C-alpha positions in Angstrom: -6.2 -0.7 70.0 -6.5 -1.2 66.3 -9.5 -3.1 65.0 -8.3 -6.7 64.0 -10.1 -8.4 61.0 -10.3 -11.9 60.1 -11.8 -13.7 57.3 -13.9 -16.7 58.2 -16.5 -19.2 56.9 -18.7 -21.5 58.9 -19.1 -24.9 57.2 -18.0 -23.4 53.9 -20.8 -20.7 54.3 -19.5 -17.0 54.2 -22.4 -15.6 55.7 -21.0 -16.1 59.1 -23.5 -13.6 60.6 -26.3 -16.4 60.3 -24.7 -18.4 62.8 -22.9 -15.8 65.4 -23.9 -12.8 67.4 -21.3 -11.0 69.7 -20.8 -8.2 72.3 -17.6 -7.4 74.2 -17.7 -10.3 76.5 -19.6 -13.3 74.9 -20.1 -14.6 71.4 -23.3 -16.8 70.9 -22.8 -19.7 68.7 -24.5 -23.0 67.7 -23.3 -26.2 69.1 -20.9 -28.2 66.9 -19.0 -25.0 65.5 -15.7 -26.0 64.1 -12.8 -25.7 66.2 -11.1 -23.2 63.7 -13.9 -20.9 64.1 -14.0 -21.1 67.8 -10.3 -20.0 67.7 -10.9 -17.3 65.4 -13.7 -15.9 67.6 -11.3 -16.0 70.7 -8.3 -14.5 68.9 -10.3 -11.7 66.9 -13.3 -10.8 69.1 -11.5 -11.7 72.4 -14.7 -13.2 73.8 -15.8 -16.6 75.3 -18.3 -18.5 73.4 -21.8 -19.5 74.7 -23.1 -22.4 72.8 -27.0 -22.5 72.2 -29.7 -23.3 69.8 -32.7 -21.1 69.1 -36.0 -23.2 68.5 -33.6 -25.9 67.6 -32.0 -23.9 64.9 -28.2 -23.1 64.4 -29.1 -19.8 62.9 -28.2 -18.0 66.3 -27.0 -14.8 64.7 -30.3 -14.2 62.4 -32.6 -15.0 65.4 -31.0 -12.7 67.9 -29.9 -9.2 68.7 -27.6 -8.3 71.4 -25.5 -5.7 73.2 -23.8 -5.6 76.5 -26.9 -5.4 78.6 -29.2 -7.8 76.8 -30.3 -10.4 74.3 -33.4 -10.2 72.2 -35.0 -13.7 71.1 -37.9 -14.8 69.0 -41.2 -15.6 70.7 -40.7 -19.3 70.0 -37.3 -19.7 71.7 -36.9 -22.2 74.4 -36.8 -21.2 77.8 -33.7 -23.0 78.5 -31.9 -20.6 76.1 -33.6 -17.7 78.1 -32.2 -19.2 81.3 -28.8 -20.0 80.0 -28.4 -16.3 78.8 -29.7 -14.8 82.1 -27.0 -17.0 83.9 -24.5 -15.2 81.9 -25.7 -12.0 83.5 -27.7 -10.6 80.5 -31.4 -9.5 80.5 -33.0 -11.9 77.9 -36.5 -10.9 76.2 -38.6 -13.4 74.2 -40.6 -11.0 71.7 -44.3 -11.2 71.5 -44.2 -10.6 67.7 -43.0 -13.4 65.3 -40.1 -12.0 63.6 -36.3 -12.8 63.6 -34.5 -10.0 65.7 -31.3 -10.2 63.7 -33.2 -8.7 60.6 -35.2 -5.9 62.3 -32.8 -4.4 65.2 -29.3 -3.1 65.1 -27.9 -1.9 68.2 -24.9 -0.7 70.3 -24.5 -0.1 74.1 -26.1 3.3 73.6 -28.9 2.9 71.0 -31.1 0.7 69.1 -32.5 1.3 65.7 -35.7 -1.0 65.5 -37.7 -1.5 62.1 -40.9 0.4 61.7 -42.6 -3.0 61.2 -42.2 -3.5 64.9 -44.9 -2.2 67.1 -44.1 0.8 69.4 -44.9 -1.3 72.4 -42.5 -4.0 71.3 -39.9 -1.5 70.6 -40.2 -0.1 74.2 -39.8 -3.7 75.6 -36.6 -4.1 73.3 -35.2 -0.7 74.7 -35.9 -1.7 78.4 -34.1 -5.0 77.8 -31.1 -3.6 76.0 -31.0 -0.3 78.4 -30.8 1.8 75.2 -32.7 4.6 73.6 -35.0 3.5 70.7 -35.4 4.8 67.3 -37.6 3.5 64.5 -37.0 4.3 60.9 -36.3 2.5 57.6 -33.1 3.1 55.7 -33.3 4.0 51.9 -36.7 2.4 52.1 -35.6 -1.0 53.6 -37.3 -2.1 56.8 -34.7 -4.8 57.6 -32.2 -2.4 59.3 -30.8 -5.1 61.3 -29.7 -7.1 58.2 -28.2 -4.3 56.6 -26.4 -2.5 59.4 -23.5 -3.4 61.8 -23.1 -1.3 65.0 -20.6 -1.3 67.6 -19.5 1.3 70.1 -16.8 2.4 67.6 -18.8 2.7 64.4 -21.5 1.9 62.2 -21.1 -0.2 58.9 -24.3 1.2 57.2 -26.6 0.0 54.4 -24.6 0.9 51.3 -28.0 2.4 49.7 -28.3 4.9 52.8 -28.3 8.6 51.9 -26.1 11.0 53.4 -28.8 12.5 55.5 -29.3 8.9 56.9 -25.7 8.3 57.7 -25.8 11.5 59.5 -28.9 10.3 61.3 -27.2 7.1 62.3 -24.0 9.0 63.5 -26.2 11.1 65.7 -28.3 8.4 67.3 -25.4 5.9 67.8 -22.9 8.5 68.8 -20.1 7.0 66.4 -19.2 7.5 62.8 -21.3 5.8 60.1 -19.9 4.6 56.8 -21.7 2.7 53.9 -20.3 -0.6 52.8 -20.7 -4.1 51.7 -19.3 -7.5 52.4 -19.0 -10.9 50.8 -18.4 -9.6 47.3 -21.2 -6.9 47.1 -23.9 -8.2 49.6 -25.7 -5.3 51.3 -27.0 -7.6 54.2 -23.8 -6.6 56.4 -24.9 -8.3 59.4 -24.9 -11.5 57.4 -21.2 -11.0 56.4 -19.8 -9.2 59.5 -19.6 -10.2 63.1 -18.2 -7.4 65.2 -17.6 -5.8 68.7 -15.2 -3.1 69.6 -12.0 -5.3 69.5 -12.3 -7.0 66.1 -14.5 -8.3 63.2 -14.9 -11.6 61.7 -16.0 -11.3 57.9 -17.1 -13.6 55.4 -14.2 -15.1 53.4 -15.6 -13.8 49.9 -15.2 -10.3 51.2 -13.0 -8.3 49.0 -10.1 -6.3 50.0 -11.8 -2.9 49.2 -14.7 -4.2 51.6 -12.3 -5.1 54.2 -10.7 -1.8 54.1 -14.2 0.1 54.2 -15.1 -2.1 57.2 -12.1 -1.1 59.0 -12.7 2.5 58.1 -16.2 2.2 59.6 -15.6 0.1 62.8 -12.1 1.0 63.9 -11.9 3.3 66.8 -10.8 7.0 65.7 
């Protein structure tokens, strides 16, 4: 099935990845998300919506990392959020270190690339929760690998500054193709501009036609 791409904004903010995180079954979203966005999620991603706040914040995408097995949350997350996610059949891990998972973890159902800023012990716990193999490496000198890359089981939209060697590394560890690109008219923080699973991708509405084509090439199943 060809990847479906839809442009979107949330409360007039094209950095939709601040608010949303998805796998192939559910999309995490803050309470009060507009009806139009809920329809876009269902039609493009094919998922049901789980509403929650993390530390009373609507920045659910920034404050989480997720695949089909589990969800990683910050150390200050409410226990009620953990309980709700476990009720949906997901492993849920509260980190011990104070960082935003969405900035430092990029994952699919096979692998997670974790920032070298994260301790090895914490990285091991992340791998156990997500049921994946863990690698730790910066990309083009950037430690915020979760902010600059989007990974699905079909492909990786990688940091646009990543070298050919780094792209080959991403292809090897994630088991899918990896292409560099941007979103939202040149932003390298792809996770903030693209929310994707194996069926589709929501992209910020300021994303250009060229960027949309690159996102399609990176994340569409071959």
